[in-house]
C-alpha positions in Angstrom: 24.1 -31.0 50.4 23.3 -31.3 46.7 26.6 -32.5 45.2 25.6 -31.5 41.6 24.9 -27.9 42.5 27.1 -25.3 40.8 24.9 -22.2 40.8 23.5 -21.2 44.1 21.8 -18.1 45.6 21.3 -16.7 42.1 25.1 -16.5 41.5 27.5 -18.4 39.3 30.1 -20.2 41.4 33.5 -21.7 40.9 35.7 -24.3 42.7 37.7 -22.9 45.5 40.9 -23.8 43.8 39.9 -22.3 40.5 38.5 -19.2 42.1 41.8 -18.1 43.7 43.4 -18.0 40.3 40.7 -16.5 38.3 38.8 -14.1 40.5 40.6 -10.9 39.6 40.3 -11.5 35.8 37.0 -13.2 35.4 34.9 -13.2 38.5 34.5 -9.5 39.5 33.0 -6.7 37.5 32.8 -3.5 39.7 30.1 -4.1 42.3 29.0 -7.5 40.9 30.8 -10.6 42.2 30.0 -14.2 41.5 30.7 -15.9 44.8 32.6 -19.2 45.3 30.6 -22.2 46.6 31.9 -25.3 48.3 29.1 -27.3 46.7 31.0 -27.0 43.3 32.0 -30.5 42.5 33.3 -32.8 39.8 33.5 -33.3 36.9 34.0 -29.7 35.8 35.1 -27.9 38.9 38.5 -26.8 37.5 37.0 -25.0 34.5 37.1 -21.2 34.5 34.5 -18.9 32.9 33.9 -19.8 29.3 35.0 -16.4 27.9 38.4 -16.7 29.6 39.5 -19.4 27.2 39.6 -17.1 24.1 43.1 -16.1 23.0 42.5 -12.4 22.7 45.8 -11.8 21.1 45.1 -14.2 18.2 41.3 -13.6 18.1 41.0 -9.9 18.9 37.5 -9.6 17.5 36.1 -12.9 18.8 33.4 -12.6 21.4 30.8 -14.7 23.1 27.2 -13.5 23.4 24.3 -14.7 25.5 20.6 -14.2 24.7 18.4 -13.2 27.7 15.0 -11.6 28.3 15.1 -8.1 29.6 13.2 -9.0 32.7 15.6 -11.8 33.5 18.6 -9.5 33.1 17.2 -6.7 35.1 16.4 -9.1 38.0 20.2 -9.6 38.4 19.7 -13.1 39.5 20.8 -16.5 38.2 20.6 -16.0 34.4 22.2 -12.6 34.7 25.1 -13.9 36.7 25.8 -16.8 34.3 25.7 -14.4 31.4 27.9 -11.7 32.9 30.5 -14.1 34.2 30.8 -16.3 31.2 30.0 -14.2 28.2 31.3 -11.0 26.7 28.0 -9.5 25.9 24.3 -10.0 26.1 21.5 -9.6 23.5 17.8 -9.3 24.1 16.3 -10.6 20.8 13.1 -8.8 19.9 12.4 -7.4 23.3 14.0 -4.1 22.7 12.5 -3.6 19.3 10.2 -0.7 18.5 7.0 -2.9 18.6 7.6 -3.4 22.3 8.6 0.2 23.1 6.3 2.4 20.9 2.6 2.5 21.5 -0.2 3.3 19.1 0.1 7.0 19.7 3.9 7.1 19.3 4.7 7.3 23.0 8.0 5.5 23.7 8.5 3.5 26.9 12.3 3.0 27.5 12.1 2.3 31.2 13.3 -1.3 31.0 16.0 -0.4 28.6 17.1 2.6 30.7 17.5 0.3 33.7 19.5 -2.4 32.0 21.8 0.1 30.3 22.5 1.9 33.5 23.5 -1.4 35.1 25.6 -2.5 32.1 27.5 0.8 32.3 28.0 0.3 36.1 29.6 -3.2 35.6 31.5 -2.4 32.4 29.5 -4.9 30.3 28.3 -4.9 26.7 25.0 -5.2 24.9 24.3 -6.2 21.3 21.4 -4.2 20.0 18.0 -5.5 18.9 17.1 -4.9 15.3 16.4 -1.2 14.6 13.9 -2.0 11.9 12.2 -5.2 10.6 8.9 -6.5 9.3 7.8 -8.1 12.5 7.8 -6.6 16.1 7.3 -3.1 14.7 4.9 -0.4 16.0 2.2 -1.3 13.4 -0.6 0.7 15.0 1.5 3.8 15.2 2.6 3.5 11.6 -0.9 2.9 10.4 -2.1 5.9 12.4 0.6 8.1 10.9 -0.2 7.0 7.3 -4.0 7.0 7.6 -6.1 9.1 5.2 -6.1 12.8 6.0 -9.3 14.6 7.1 -10.4 17.4 4.7 -13.2 19.9 4.7 -16.3 18.9 2.7 -19.6 20.6 1.8 -23.1 19.1 2.2 -24.4 17.7 -1.1 -28.1 18.1 -1.7 -29.7 14.9 -2.8 -33.3 13.7 -3.5 -36.5 15.0 -1.9 -40.1 13.9 -1.9 -43.3 15.9 -0.9 -46.2 13.5 -0.4 -48.6 16.5 -0.3 -48.1 16.7 -4.1 -49.1 13.0 -4.6 -52.4 11.3 -5.0 -50.9 7.8 -5.3 -47.7 6.4 -3.7 -45.4 5.3 -6.5 -42.6 3.9 -4.3 -41.8 0.4 -3.3 -44.2 -1.2 -0.9 -42.6 -4.3 0.9 -45.6 -5.4 2.8 -49.3 -5.9 2.1 -50.1 -3.1 -0.4 -53.1 -2.1 1.6 -50.9 -1.1 4.5 -49.2 1.8 2.6 -51.0 4.5 0.7 -51.4 8.3 0.2 -54.0 9.6 2.6 -55.3 12.9 3.9 -54.1 13.8 7.4 -54.0 17.1 9.1 -55.4 18.9 6.0 -52.7 17.6 3.6 -51.8 14.5 1.6 -49.3 12.3 3.5 -47.8 8.8 3.2 -49.9 6.5 5.4 -48.2 3.4 6.8 -50.4 1.1 8.8 -49.6 -1.4 11.5 -46.8 -3.7 10.2 -46.6 -1.7 7.0 -43.2 -1.5 5.3 -42.2 0.9 2.4 -39.2 2.7 0.9 -40.2 6.2 1.5 -37.4 7.6 -0.7 -35.4 5.7 -3.3 -33.8 5.7 -6.7 -30.5 7.4 -6.0 -26.9 6.1 -6.1 -25.0 5.9 -2.9 -21.3 6.6 -2.2 -20.2 3.8 0.1 -17.8 6.1 1.9 -20.3 8.9 2.6 -22.6 9.4 5.5 -26.1 10.3 4.4 -28.6 12.5 6.3 -32.2 11.8 5.7 -34.9 13.9 7.3 -38.7 13.5 7.3 -41.7 14.5 9.4 -43.9 12.0 11.2 -47.2 12.2 13.1 -49.8 9.9 14.5 -52.9 10.0 16.7 -51.0 8.2 19.5 -47.3 7.6 20.3 -45.7 5.5 17.6 -42.6 3.6 16.7 -40.9 2.2 13.6 -37.7 0.6 12.3 -35.4 2.3 9.8 -33.1 0.7 7.2 -30.8 2.8 5.0 -29.6 1.0 1.8 -29.3 -2.3 3.5 -28.0 -1.0 6.8 -30.5 -1.2 9.8 -30.1 2.0 11.7 -31.0 1.7 15.4 -32.9 4.4 17.3 -33.0 5.1 21.0 -36.0 2.9 21.8 -36.1 -0.8 22.8 -34.9 -3.3 20.1 -33.5 -0.4 18.0 -36.9 1.2 17.4 -37.4 4.9 16.5 -40.1 6.5 18.7 -42.1 9.7 18.6 -44.9 11.4 20.5 -48.4 11.4 18.9 -50.4 14.5 18.3 -47.8 16.7 16.7 -45.4 16.6 13.7 -41.9 15.4 14.8 -38.8 15.9 12.7 -36.8 12.7 12.4 -33.1 12.9 11.3 -31.4 9.7 10.2 -27.6 9.6 9.7 -26.2 6.4 8.2 -23.9 4.9 5.6 -25.0 2.2 3.2 -24.3 -1.4 3.9 -21.1 -2.9 2.3 -21.5 -3.6 -1.3 -24.9 -1.8 -1.6 -25.2 0.6 -4.5 -28.9 1.4 -4.5 -30.0 4.3 -2.3 -33.2 4.1 -0.3 -34.7 4.6 3.2 -37.2 2.0 4.4 -39.7 2.6 7.2 -41.2 -0.4 8.9 -44.1 0.3 11.2 -44.3 -1.8 14.3 -47.6 -2.8 15.9 -48.0 0.8 16.8 -50.9 2.9 15.4 -51.0 4.2 11.9 -48.2 6.7 11.2 -48.2 9.5 8.7 -45.0 10.8 6.9 -44.4 14.0 5.1 -41.5 15.9 3.4 -38.6 13.4 2.9 -35.2 14.8 2.0 -31.8 13.0 1.7 -28.3 14.4 1.2 -24.8 13.6 2.3 -21.4 14.8 3.3 -18.8 13.3 1.1 -16.1 11.2 2.7 -14.0 13.8 4.5 -10.8 11.8 4.1 -8.3 11.4 1.3 -5.3 9.1 1.0 -1.9 10.6 1.6 0.1 11.3 -1.5 3.2 9.3 -2.2 5.3 12.2 -1.0 3.2 12.7 2.2 3.6 9.0 3.1 7.3 9.1 2.4 7.7 12.2 4.6 5.5 10.6 7.3 7.6 7.4 7.4 10.8 9.3 7.4 9.5 11.3 10.4 8.6 8.0 12.2 12.0 6.5 11.4 13.8 9.7 12.7 11.6 9.8 15.8 12.3 6.1 16.6 16.0 6.3 16.0 16.4 9.5 18.0 14.5 8.1 21.0 16.5 4.9 20.9 19.9 6.6 20.6 19.0 9.2 23.2 18.4 6.4 25.8 21.4 4.5 24.5 24.0 7.4 24.8 26.5 5.4 22.8 26.6 2.5 25.1 25.3 -0.1 22.6 27.7 0.0 19.7 26.6 -2.9 17.6 23.1 -3.4 16.3 21.1 -5.5 13.8 20.2 -2.8 11.4 17.5 -4.8 9.5 16.1 -8.2 10.6 15.0 -11.0 8.2 14.3 -8.9 5.1 14.0 -11.7 2.5 10.8 -13.2 1.2 11.5 -16.8 -0.1 8.1 -16.8 -1.8 8.8 -13.9 -4.1 11.4 -13.6 -6.7 12.9 -10.7 -8.7 13.4 -10.9 -12.5 17.1 -11.9 -11.9 16.0 -14.9 -9.8 17.0 -13.5 -6.4 14.5 -13.5 -3.6 12.6 -10.2 -3.2 12.3 -8.3 0.0 9.2 -8.8 2.1 6.3 -6.5 1.2 2.9 -6.1 2.9 -0.7 -5.2 2.0 -1.8 -5.1 5.6 0.8 -3.4 7.7 3.2 -0.6 6.8 6.6 -2.0 6.0 9.5 0.5 5.9 10.8 -0.7 2.6 7.4 -0.3 0.9 7.7 3.5 1.5 11.4 4.0 1.4 11.9 1.8 -1.6 13.7 -1.6 -1.7 17.0 -0.2 -2.9 17.0 2.7 -0.5 15.8 0.7 2.6 19.1 0.0 4.3 20.8 3.3 3.1 18.1 5.4 4.6 17.8 3.4 7.9 21.6 3.3 8.4 21.9 7.0 7.7 19.2 8.0 10.1 20.4 5.6 12.8 24.0 6.6 12.5 23.1 10.3 12.7 21.1 9.7 15.8 23.9 7.6 17.3 26.4 10.4 16.8 24.0 13.1 18.0 23.6 11.3 21.3 27.2 10.8 22.4 28.0 7.8 20.2 31.5 7.3 18.8 31.0 6.7 15.0 34.3 4.8 14.9 32.8 2.1 17.2 29.4 1.8 15.5 28.6 -1.5 13.7 25.5 -2.4 11.8 24.6 -6.0 10.8 21.9 -7.5 8.6 20.4 -10.5 10.3 18.7 -13.3 8.4 17.7 -17.0 8.9 18.3 -20.0 6.7 21.5 -18.7 5.0 22.7 -22.3 4.7 20.3 -22.4 1.7 22.4 -21.3 -1.2 19.8 -19.2 -3.0 18.9 -17.4 0.2 22.5 -16.6 0.9 23.0 -15.3 -2.7 19.9 -13.2 -2.4 21.0 -11.6 0.8 24.4 -10.9 -0.7 22.7 -9.3 -3.8 20.7 -7.0 -1.6 23.7 -6.1 0.6 25.7 -5.2 -2.5 22.8 -3.1 -3.8 22.5 -1.3 -0.5 26.3 -0.8 -0.3 26.2 0.8 -3.7 23.6 3.2 -2.6 25.6 4.3 0.4 24.4 2.1 3.2 26.5 1.4 6.3 26.5 -2.4 6.6 29.4 -3.8 8.5 28.4 -7.4 8.9 26.0 -10.3 8.6 24.3 -11.8 11.6 23.5 -15.4 10.5 20.8 -16.9 12.6 21.5 -20.7 13.0 19.1 -23.6 13.1 21.5 -26.5 13.8 21.0 -30.1 14.8 23.2 -33.1 15.5 22.0 -36.5 14.1 22.9 -40.0 15.1 22.3 -41.0 11.4 25.8 -40.8 9.8 24.5 -39.6 6.4 22.3 -36.9 7.9 25.1 -35.7 10.1 27.5 -35.6 7.2 25.0 -33.4 5.4 24.7 -31.2 8.5 28.4 -30.7 8.5 28.6 -30.0 4.8 25.8 -27.5 5.1 27.7 -25.8 8.0 30.9 -25.7 6.0 29.2 -24.2 2.9 27.5 -21.6 5.1 30.8 -20.5 6.7 32.7 -20.4 3.4 29.9 -18.3 1.8 29.8 -15.9 4.8 33.6 -15.5 4.7 33.4 -14.7 1.0 31.4 -11.5 1.6 34.3 -9.7 3.3 31.9 -8.6 6.0 32.1 -9.1 9.8 30.4 -12.4 10.5 28.3 -13.1 13.6 26.5 -16.4 14.4 23.5 -16.2 16.6 20.8 -18.5 18.0 23.7 -21.0 18.6 21.6 -23.9 19.9 22.0 -27.4 18.6 19.2 -30.0 19.0 20.0 -33.7 19.3 18.2 -36.1 16.9 18.3 -39.9 17.1 18.8 -42.1 14.0 15.1 -41.8 13.1 15.2 -38.0 13.1 13.3 -37.6 16.4 14.5 -34.9 18.8 15.9 -36.3 22.1 14.6 -34.3 25.1 17.0 -32.9 27.8 15.4 -35.2 30.4 16.1 -38.3 28.3 19.5 -37.6 26.8 22.2 -40.0 28.0 25.8 -39.1 29.0 27.1 -40.6 25.8 24.6 -38.7 23.6 25.4 -35.5 25.5 29.1 -35.9 24.8 28.4 -36.3 21.0 26.3 -33.2 21.1 29.1 -31.3 23.0 31.6 -32.5 20.5 29.5 -31.0 17.7 29.3 -27.7 19.5 33.0 -27.7 19.7 33.3 -28.5 16.0 31.0 -25.6 15.0 33.1 -23.2 17.2 36.4 -24.4 15.8 35.0 -24.3 12.2 33.9 -20.7 12.7 37.3 -19.6 14.2 39.2 -21.3 11.3 37.0 -20.4 8.3 36.1 -16.8 9.2 39.2 -14.5 9.0 40.2 -13.4 12.5 39.6 -9.7 11.7 36.1 -10.6 10.5 35.0 -12.6 13.5 32.2 -10.7 15.3 31.5 -13.6 17.5 29.0 -16.3 18.4 25.8 -15.8 20.4 24.3 -18.6 22.4 20.6 -19.0 22.2 19.9 -20.6 25.6 22.3 -20.8 28.5 20.6 -23.7 30.2 18.6 -26.6 28.8 15.0 -26.1 27.7 13.0 -29.1 26.7 15.9 -29.7 24.4 19.5 -30.3 25.6 20.8 -27.0 24.2 22.4 -25.5 27.3 25.9 -25.3 28.7 24.1 -26.1 32.0 21.6 -28.8 32.7 18.9 -28.1 35.2 18.6 -30.4 38.3 15.1 -31.8 38.3 14.7 -31.4 42.1 16.7 -28.4 43.1 16.4 -26.5 39.8 20.2 -25.7 40.2 22.2 -25.2 37.1 24.8 -27.9 36.5 27.7 -27.6 34.1 27.6 -30.3 31.5 29.8 -31.6 28.7 28.8 -28.7 26.4 30.4 -26.2 28.9 33.7 -28.1 28.7 33.4 -28.3 24.9 33.1 -24.5 24.7 36.1 -24.0 26.8 38.2 -26.4 24.8 37.1 -25.2 21.4 37.7 -21.6 22.3 41.2 -22.4 23.6 42.1 -24.1 20.4 42.2 -27.7 21.7 
């Protein structure tokens, strides 16, 4: 028997002694049960599920969240069991955002989300919603399609024409030996004669519209079957013959129709014919014209209407599947651009020249007001209780003072314009350092962050709650290399962060803490370590630190 094993057969397990006292309260949720396992051993066998240590009477709003992938949750195996048993709610990061769900044609695939919400409802569990809008993980192809130029009817524009029967000397540009191109009699008329390997611009001297498709027609004849290459204003136009040749049958006049646009950057209009090693060819009656670009850009109002349609369609589809079951969402994710400043010195919102960003169309000041209004209306339309709905603005790097002040500025501007913004979801990037000065700076930064967040008067949620361990040189210590003593120092800092949050953030503003990873990755960030041989999850010192910190010890 593996004496370190604490999760077995895909289910979280408890010590037999602890199980008898905690099963009814913590271990059963409708049809889901985390089974006891006699392999549960020291040193943490007497600990109950982590969430059970929260004093709900003193910390009524405090909750613990876990971050999982949708596929791992829907499997209802090990990660699912650990989350459901130990945490109040689960979040799925970016995997339930519109970029994953909406395809290029606007078709929405909610199959995974429908499955997980049905299961969540069955077991009486909670989900924290993925961001409703953002700059990344959005349906970029759909938004580009919706805002693309509009097709309009256009009329053919007559251009230039040449009748070689009226010439005695070719006055165009010859790009080969001059003797290979000339005006000559053929079939009782003057024609443009192009000999073997001859090359000439048979019509030229007109300006080209780079967005227009030009139609050039001419008649060609030869004593034998012939072939030639065509170039229109720098753009080689392939025919149906081998190597892109244009071919025709000899002995009769054949009408050739060339449709092409000019090459990028080309402004001079011309059509070049380059004879191959075929017999002499004769050309007559050249005419060029074009259909103007049959697209126009959408007007500002059309683009605004289009994006409002897309936002309404997305929110309606999301909330129709949701049916009020997810009650808290990130409304907007990571809106700030730290490389762009406003005149007042605050960071601007992110803007794009490549993709369609919602705020570029809706307007920076109206971004959150419009999104919150549309999302709230869809939530209420599809069985959601508006009294339970909560919207958060999520952002990284808020331990940097200017970034925090910038987010606060924008939230105040959005609030003034009628946005529903209930809280801030601060994405953490924490580390513990063995260097005393570095660690003191880490803790000072954390304290400033929590004090700043508390000053907003908003609900405060901390997410991505993983702490990396750094040695005195600043190098990260891997999970496979961390010692028991180092693990304890890391666990103590986890506890410090939890207690700091619970003491600095007013109780009625505590929206909870969300763990980034439940088990160790390459870094020792988990409440569980992973046994190298069995792959079992093993409770470690961080698990105990969570329990003690949440209980107020």
